C-alpha positions as CSV (number, residue, x, y, z in Angstrom):
1,M,10.5,-4.1,11.0
2,A,14.2,-4.0,11.7
3,A,14.9,-0.2,11.6
4,L,12.3,2.5,12.1
5,G,14.0,5.3,10.2
6,S,13.3,8.9,11.1
7,P,10.0,10.1,12.6
8,A,9.6,12.6,9.8
9,R,9.9,9.9,7.2
10,T,7.3,7.8,9.0
11,L,4.9,10.9,9.2
12,R,5.4,11.6,5.5
13,G,4.6,7.9,4.7
14,L,1.5,8.0,6.8
15,L,0.3,11.2,5.1
16,R,1.0,9.6,1.7
17,E,-1.2,6.7,2.6
18,L,-3.9,9.2,3.8
19,R,-3.8,10.8,0.4
20,Y,-4.3,7.5,-1.3
21,L,-7.3,6.8,0.9
22,S,-8.8,10.2,0.4
23,A,-8.4,10.0,-3.3
24,A,-11.0,7.2,-3.3
25,T,-13.5,9.3,-1.3
26,G,-12.8,12.6,-3.0
27,R,-12.3,14.5,0.3
28,P,-9.1,16.4,0.8
29,Y,-6.9,14.5,3.3
30,R,-6.2,17.6,5.3
31,D,-9.9,17.8,6.3
32,T,-9.8,14.3,8.0
33,A,-9.6,13.7,11.7
34,A,-6.8,11.2,11.1
35,Y,-4.6,14.0,9.6
36,R,-5.2,16.3,12.5
37,Y,-4.5,13.6,15.0
38,L,-1.3,12.5,13.4
39,V,0.1,16.0,13.1
40,K,-0.9,16.8,16.6
41,A,0.6,13.6,18.0
42,F,3.9,14.0,16.2
43,Q,4.2,17.7,17.3
44,A,3.4,16.8,20.9
45,H,6.1,14.0,21.0
46,R,8.9,16.0,19.3
47,V,12.2,15.8,21.0
48,T,13.4,19.2,22.2
49,S,16.7,18.0,23.8
50,E,19.0,15.1,23.6
51,E,17.1,13.2,26.4
52,L,15.8,9.7,25.7
53,C,12.1,10.0,25.4
54,R,10.3,6.7,25.8
55,A,6.9,8.1,24.7
56,Q,8.4,9.4,21.5
57,H,10.0,6.1,20.6
58,E,6.8,4.3,21.4
59,L,4.7,6.7,19.3
60,H,7.2,6.3,16.5
61,F,7.1,2.5,16.7
62,Q,3.3,2.5,16.7
63,A,3.2,4.9,13.7
64,A,5.6,2.8,11.8
65,T,3.6,-0.3,12.5
66,Y,0.4,1.5,11.4
67,L,2.1,2.7,8.2
68,C,3.1,-0.9,7.4
69,L,-0.5,-2.0,7.9
70,L,-1.9,0.8,5.6
71,R,0.6,0.0,2.9
72,S,-0.1,-3.7,3.1
73,V,-3.8,-3.2,2.9
74,R,-3.5,-0.9,-0.1
75,Q,-1.2,-3.4,-1.9
76,H,-3.6,-6.3,-1.1
77,V,-6.5,-4.4,-2.5
78,A,-4.6,-3.6,-5.7
79,L,-3.5,-7.3,-6.1
80,H,-7.0,-8.5,-5.4
81,Q,-8.5,-6.2,-8.0
82,E,-5.9,-7.3,-10.6
83,F,-6.2,-11.1,-10.0
84,H,-9.7,-11.5,-8.7
85,G,-11.7,-14.1,-10.6
86,K,-14.0,-12.6,-13.2
87,G,-15.9,-15.7,-14.0
88,E,-14.7,-18.2,-16.6
89,R,-11.6,-17.1,-18.5
90,S,-10.4,-18.5,-21.8
91,V,-7.2,-20.5,-21.9
92,E,-5.4,-17.6,-23.7
93,E,-6.4,-15.1,-21.0
94,S,-5.3,-17.4,-18.2
95,A,-1.9,-18.0,-19.9
96,G,-1.5,-14.2,-20.5
97,L,-2.3,-13.6,-16.8
98,V,0.9,-15.5,-15.7
99,G,3.0,-14.2,-18.7
100,L,2.8,-17.2,-21.0
101,Q,1.7,-17.6,-24.6
102,L,0.0,-20.5,-26.2
103,P,1.8,-22.2,-29.1
104,R,0.4,-21.4,-32.5
105,Q,-0.4,-24.1,-35.0
106,P,0.8,-23.2,-38.5
107,G,-2.2,-24.4,-40.5
108,G,-5.0,-23.8,-38.1
109,K,-6.8,-26.2,-35.9
110,G,-7.1,-29.2,-38.3
111,W,-3.6,-28.9,-39.8
112,E,-2.1,-32.2,-40.8
113,P,1.6,-32.5,-41.8
């Protein structure tokens, strides 16, 4: 994580990840304790002047780290669902999974030139 970006962007990213998680449960994300905690914490650590606020920067860093974790977990689950073994696959399915096609024989299986 080289650059953190703005705190508002980090908060929006966290809320987006909460929406993804709440879509699976069917509950509105605004009814969750995580939503209330995030909004309350970001409002409490808002900078009101040009002073350097260590607590705000620490909160922002922790929030950005947590956002990275949530995104990574969501992407991992999506990749796992897509590529998880579903038992024995045919050769054609395995080739298609990695973007390849099997060569076709012109006359069928027992074709002789």
